[in-house]
C-alpha positions as CSV (number, residue, x, y, z in Angstrom):
1,X,-5.0,2.2,-16.8
2,X,-4.5,2.6,-13.7
3,X,-2.5,-0.8,-11.6
4,X,-1.9,-1.9,-8.4
5,X,0.9,-3.8,-7.7
6,X,1.2,-5.6,-4.0
7,X,5.2,-5.7,-3.9
8,X,5.2,-7.1,0.1
9,X,3.4,-6.9,3.5
10,X,4.2,-7.9,6.7
11,X,2.4,-8.4,10.1
12,X,4.5,-7.5,13.5
13,X,5.6,-5.9,15.8
14,X,6.2,-2.5,15.6
15,X,10.0,-1.6,15.6
16,X,11.5,1.7,16.9
17,X,11.3,3.4,13.4
18,X,7.5,2.6,13.2
19,X,7.3,3.3,17.5
20,X,8.2,7.1,15.8
21,X,6.0,6.7,12.3
22,X,3.4,6.2,14.4
23,X,3.9,8.3,17.3
24,X,3.5,5.2,20.0
25,X,5.2,4.3,23.2
26,X,5.4,1.0,22.4
27,X,5.5,-1.7,19.6
28,X,2.1,-2.0,19.4
29,X,1.0,-5.3,15.8
30,X,0.7,-3.3,12.4
31,X,1.0,-4.4,9.0
32,X,4.2,-2.8,6.4
33,X,2.9,-2.2,3.1
34,X,4.8,-1.8,-0.1
35,X,3.2,-1.2,-2.8
36,X,3.3,0.1,-6.5
37,X,0.5,1.6,-8.6
38,X,1.0,2.0,-11.7
39,X,-0.5,4.6,-15.0
40,X,-0.4,2.9,-18.0
41,X,3.2,0.5,-18.7
42,X,4.9,3.4,-16.0
43,X,5.6,3.2,-12.5
44,X,3.6,6.4,-11.3
45,X,4.6,6.3,-7.7
46,X,6.1,3.3,-5.2
47,X,3.4,4.0,-1.1
48,X,5.9,2.4,1.9
49,X,2.6,2.1,4.9
50,X,1.8,0.8,7.6
51,X,-1.1,-0.3,9.4
52,X,-1.4,0.4,13.2
53,X,-3.8,-2.5,14.5
54,X,-4.2,-1.4,17.6
55,X,-6.4,1.8,16.4
56,X,-7.4,0.1,13.5
57,X,-7.9,-4.1,14.6
58,X,-10.1,-5.2,11.3
59,X,-7.7,-3.8,8.9
60,X,-5.9,-7.7,10.5
61,X,-8.3,-9.4,7.8
62,X,-8.6,-6.6,5.6
63,X,-8.1,-8.5,1.5
64,X,-5.6,-5.6,0.8
65,X,-3.9,-7.8,-2.4
66,X,-6.3,-6.9,-4.9
67,X,-7.4,-3.3,-3.6
68,X,-4.6,-0.5,-2.4
69,X,-4.5,0.0,1.6
70,X,-5.4,3.8,1.5
71,X,-8.5,2.8,-0.9
72,X,-9.2,0.3,2.1
73,X,-8.2,2.5,5.1
74,X,-10.9,5.5,2.9
75,X,-14.2,3.0,2.3
76,X,-13.8,1.6,6.1
77,X,-12.4,3.5,8.8
78,X,-13.3,6.4,10.0
79,X,-11.0,9.6,10.2
80,X,-10.3,12.9,12.6
81,X,-7.2,14.2,12.0
82,X,-4.8,14.0,9.1
83,X,-1.1,15.3,8.3
84,X,0.8,15.7,5.4
85,X,4.4,16.6,4.4
86,X,5.9,16.8,0.8
87,X,9.4,17.4,0.4
88,X,12.0,16.8,-2.6
89,X,13.8,13.8,-2.0
90,X,16.5,11.2,-4.6
91,X,15.6,8.1,-4.2
92,X,17.4,5.1,-3.2
93,X,18.5,2.7,-5.2
94,X,15.6,0.7,-4.4
95,X,13.4,3.6,-5.3
96,X,14.8,3.7,-8.4
97,X,14.1,0.3,-9.4
98,X,10.7,0.4,-8.3
99,X,9.6,3.3,-9.6
100,X,12.0,2.8,-13.3
101,X,14.8,5.6,-12.5
102,X,17.9,6.3,-11.7
103,X,19.0,6.0,-8.9
104,X,19.3,9.5,-7.1
105,X,16.7,10.7,-9.4
106,X,14.7,14.2,-7.8
107,X,11.5,12.3,-5.9
108,X,8.7,13.9,-5.7
109,X,7.6,12.0,-2.0
110,X,4.6,13.0,0.0
111,X,4.2,11.3,3.9
112,X,0.6,11.5,5.7
113,X,-0.1,10.3,9.3
114,X,-3.8,9.9,9.9
115,X,-5.2,10.2,13.5
116,X,-8.9,9.3,15.5
117,X,-9.5,10.2,18.5
118,X,-5.7,11.6,18.4
119,X,-4.8,7.8,17.4
120,X,-2.4,7.3,14.8
121,X,-4.5,5.3,12.4
122,X,-1.6,4.7,9.5
123,X,1.6,6.5,8.3
124,X,2.2,6.5,4.9
125,X,5.1,7.4,2.1
126,X,4.2,8.1,-1.5
127,X,7.1,9.5,-3.5
128,X,6.6,9.9,-7.4
129,X,9.3,10.1,-9.7
130,X,9.8,14.3,-10.1
131,X,10.2,14.9,-13.8
132,X,6.5,13.0,-14.5
133,X,5.1,14.9,-11.6
134,X,4.3,18.3,-11.0
135,X,2.0,19.8,-8.0
136,X,0.1,23.5,-9.0
137,X,-2.3,25.3,-6.3
138,X,-5.0,28.1,-7.0
139,X,-6.3,29.7,-4.5
140,X,-9.8,32.7,-4.7
141,X,-9.4,35.3,-1.5
142,X,-11.8,34.2,1.4
143,X,-15.0,36.6,2.2
144,X,-13.4,40.1,3.7
145,X,-9.9,39.5,3.0
146,X,-10.5,43.2,0.5
147,X,-10.6,40.5,-3.2
148,X,-7.5,39.0,-3.8
149,X,-5.8,42.8,-3.0
150,X,-2.1,42.4,-1.8
């Protein structure tokens, strides 16, 4: 059974690190959210998200204490472009505590930025315990690609 836990929510001016993450030159107002996603009794993912209120002012009144911010965004905010990164990382002490794993344990971290008309809407990092996740891809050749021959 899925469960969502809001760990922290802060409304503030963007820090230098926030500006870099959101690719903005000015200290825009942001909402910084940290939350935990659970699958049954186990932590599934730790989410750290910045919402750019200059790009999405309606997020100011979003009710994300009971609903994950990603779910709210999908339902309310259209986007035009997304950038995704996936990396192997090691759990910091705080991440390890949240995910119930050992500090330094292998993790899978996905980072995503979502844009609308060139402006960053959100920057999010989702960290998953490495021993509970894997990536699998399956593909088929496109038209005119020699029927999948190498």
